[in-house]
N, C-alpha and C positions, 0 to 999 in steps of 0.2 A: 433424437440427437445423434449426430454423426460423430465419428472419431476424428480428432484433430491431432496431426503430428506436431513435431517440435521444430519444423522448418521456419524459415524467415516469414514474418507476418507483416502485413501493411497496417500499421497503427493509424496513420493519418497521412496527410500530405507531407512529403519530405522525410518520413520516418518509416524505414523498413528495419525491423529488428527481430532478434530471436525472442521467443515469448516469455522467457524467464530472465528477469533482471535482478538487480540488487536495490534494496531499500537501505539507504546509507544514513541512518540516524545514529551518528557517533556521539557518545557522551562527551561532555565538556572536559577540559583538562582537570578541573577540580573535582569532578564526579567520577572520573575514570581511574580505577585502581592503577597506581603507577604513574599517574599524570600523563605528560606528553609521551613518555616511553611506552605507556600502555596502548597508545594509538597504533603502535607497530603491529598489534594483533589485527587491527582493522585493515592496515595496509596489506598484511599477509592475506587477509580475506579477499581484498580486491584482486590481488595477484591470482589467487586460486580461481576466482570467478572468471577472469579473463582466460585462464587456461582451460576452463570448462566451456568456453564459448560465449560468455556473457558480453553483451554490448551496451545494454541500457542500464544507467546508474541514476537513481532517483534520490534527491535530497531536498533541502529547503533552507532558506536563510534563517529560519527560526530554530532549526535543529542545533542545539548547543550554542545558540546565539552566533551562528556562522561557523562554529568549530567543525561541523560535519563537512561543510563546503570546503573549508581550508584543508582538511585531511584528504579529501578526494582530490583537491587541487594539487596537493603534494604528490599524490600518486600520478596525476597527469603529467606533472613536471618531470618525474622520474622515468616516465614512459611516453615520450613525445611521439613515438611512431604508432601508438594505439589509436584507433578510430573510435573513441568513446562517444556514446550518445548520452548527453547530459540533460537531466530534468531537474528543475528547481521550482520553488514556489515563492509567492509574495503575498502579504496581507496580514501577517501576524505581528510584525515588528513595526512600531510607529516611530521610534526614535524621537526626534524633536519636531516631527511633522504634526499637524493637527489631527491627522488620521492616516492609517497605512495606505489608503488609496487617494489621498489628497494631493493636489498640485502635481509636481514632478517627482513625488516620492517613489513611484514605481520605477521610473527611469533611474533614479539614484540607487535604488536597491539592486536593480539589474546590473548597473556598473560595478557595484561592490561584489555581487555574486560572480560576475565574469572574472573579476580580479581574483576572488577567492579560488575559483575553479581553474584558473590558468587557461581560460577559454576565450575565444573570440565570438562565439554565439552559443545559444542554448537550443537544443532540439525542442524542448517543451518547457513552457513557463506557465505556471498554474496560479490562478487567483485562489488563494488558500482560505478564504473566509466568505461567508454570506453577509457579513456586516459591512455595509457600504455607507454607514453613517445615518443620522436621523433622516427619515424620509428618503433613504437611498440617495442622499445628497451627492455622494462621490461616485455613484455607479456610472454615469455617463463619462466622467473623467477617466475612470479605470478602463472602460471599454475602448475609448479613444487611444489611451496610452498603449494598451496591448496591441491594438491593430496597427498603430504606428510602428511599434517595435517589430512586428511581423513584416510590415511593408519594407522597412529598411534592413531587413534580414539580420537583426540582432537576435531574433528568435525565429524558429521555424513554425511552431504551432502554439496556439492558445489553449490552455487548459482551464477547467473550473472544477470545483469540488462537486462530488455527487451528494445526493440526499443522505444525511447521516445524523443520528442522535445517539444517545447511550443505548446499549443493547436491550436494557430492561424497560425502555420507554413504552408507553401505551400505543395502541393502534392510532389513536387520535394524534399523538405527537409525531409519529412517523408520517401520517397523512399530511400534517402541516409542513413537515420538511419536504415532502414530495411536491406540494403545491408551491412552496418557495423556490425549490429547484427549477420547476417548470417555468415559472415567471422569469427567473434569471437566465435560464437556458435560451429562451426565445429572444432575449435581448443581447446576450453575450455572443451567441452563435459560436460556441467553442469548437475546436478541432478534436479535442480529447476531454473526457471526463475522468478525473482521478478520484478514487473512492476506496474506503476500507471495505473489504468483503471477505467473509469467512463463514464458518458454520453457524455463528451466532447472529448473522445479519438477516433480518427478516426481509421478505420480498415487499417492495413498495410498488404501487400501481402508478404508472406514468402514461397518461392517455390510454389506459386500458392494457398496457403492456408492462412487463418487468424491465429492469434497467438494460438488460442485454438485448432484448428485442427492440426496445426504444432506441438505443444508440445505433444499432445496426440499421434500423429504418432511416435514421437521419444521417447515416454515413459518418458517424463519430466514433473515434476509438475509445477504448477503456483501459485505464491502468488500475489494476486491483492490488491494493496494499493490505498488509496484515493477514495473509492467507492462513497462517498458522495460529492466529489469535494470540500472538506474543508467546508462543510456546505451549499454550493450554492444550491445543489439539495434538501435540506430540505424545501426551500421556505420561504417567509416572509409575505404572504398575510394577511392583517388585519382581513380577515374573518376566518382565520384558528385558531382554538383553540391553536395549537402548536406555533403560532406566538408570544405568550407572552414571549417566550424565547428571549434573546438578539440576534440580528443579528450577525452571525459569522464574525470575523474580515475580512477574505478573501472576504466574500460577501459584507461587508460594503465598501470594497475598490473598488468594481466594479463601473464603471461609471454609472450614473443613467439610461441613455438610454438603455444600454445593460442589466442592472438589470431588467428593466421593461420588456424587451423582454423575458428574462428568466422566469419571473413571468407569462407572458402570456401563455407560453408553459406548465408550471407546473399547471396552472389553468385547462388545458385540462385534466390532470391526476386527479385533485381533482374532476372534474365533473364526471369522469368515475368511480373512485374508492372510492370516499367519502373524507371527510375532517377530519376524526378522527385523534387525535394525533398519530404520528408514521407512517401514511400512506405513505407519500413520502419517508421516511426512508426505509420502507419495500420494496417499489418498486425499489429503488436504490440498496439495498443490494441483493434482490432476483434476479435482472437482472444480477448481477455478480455471485452469488452463483450457478445459474442454467446454467452457460456457459459450465460446464464440471465437471466430477467427480474428476478430478485431481486438481481442483481449491480450494485454501484456501483464504478467504478474510480477510484482517486485517483492521479494522475500527479505526480511531482516535477518541479521546474524550477529553472533557474539564471538565467533571464532572462525578460523580458516577451515577447521574440521566440519563445522556446521555448513559452511558454504559447499564443501565437497559433497556432503550428504544430500543437500537440497538438489544439487544438479545431477548427481549420479543415481538417485533413487527412482527417477521418474518412470523408467521402463516403458512398457507398451501402454497405449491408451486403455482406459477403463471401458468395458463394454456397457451397453445400455443397462443390462441387468446389474452390473457392479455399481454403476452410477446411481441406480435406483436404491440399492442397499445403503450406500453412503448418504444419499439425500434423506432417507428415512431416519437414519441415526442422527444426522444433523438437525432434522426437524424436531426430533425428541429433545435434543439439547436446547433448542430455542424454546420449546415448551417448558422446560425446566427453569430456564432463565425467567420466564414470565411468572411461573409459580413461585420461584424463590424471591422475586422482586417484591412480593407482598409480605415477606417475612423479615427483610433486613434492608439496610441502606443501599441505595443504588451503587455507591462508590465501591462497595465490596463485590460487585458483580461485573467488574470491567476486565474481561480477558484481553 
């Protein structure tokens, strides 16, 4: 594996962007401490990201039932001179339609998304579900709708979800997801694949290749979300200076036994790479960024300070040896997920 710098990358047709962007899953008004006033923290995060050079902002109509899009749109209205590259998704919200992909529902949702985002076009619009109705009844309609939107330049690129199930799924469940993905991929012919990817994501075989080699061979871009596994990969050891930050909610929800096993593996990385603030963040982000030149990573955040850390900690590329060490530790984490899966409910293993 060769080193990849942090210059502009070609994600797909019409999208040249810096490789680290923002995943904008903003809580709804009623779940956000402080209500609408609390959203100011996320607006501050958007400002910090732009200051750090971010251009790619990823959201979805289902995030907070449109609230995330509206907060990002508020930012766009306040900063009309910024050339933001906006990505959103469709397929989770049905509304009054028979199905999220039925009839003109995709067109209607895009109209609302563009209004929410204060935008005239989307750079990337992703089909956010593998569910196309009984017998894939609405698959053809969804494909036609997305291609029409691209032709009329309402969107620049068509995206689809990558193969994914819960982290503790069996090899057979992951293989079934891969088979379903391949079937849909051949029909949809996307420009980009959007997928969750981090240390807990097992490799899936796609025509004998992993997702990175497969998409590169087909000339398709990759957007990698949840690179920090919702904060789990940041660690919580008391000896870490960065551990003064609150434990992320997803991490706090892990059962103590499994959380301790995660910390044991992350301690190996601390011993090898040091314990300075941002070290574990750098390793998690770099292990995604260096998977391929067609990859763009979108990292979530809960504060402007976290945004600054994510963008400022990247440093030099990891060497082949360093990547191997990180990969070995992450492989051990995946093995522990499989081991723990036999002991407790899957819902308690979702980083």
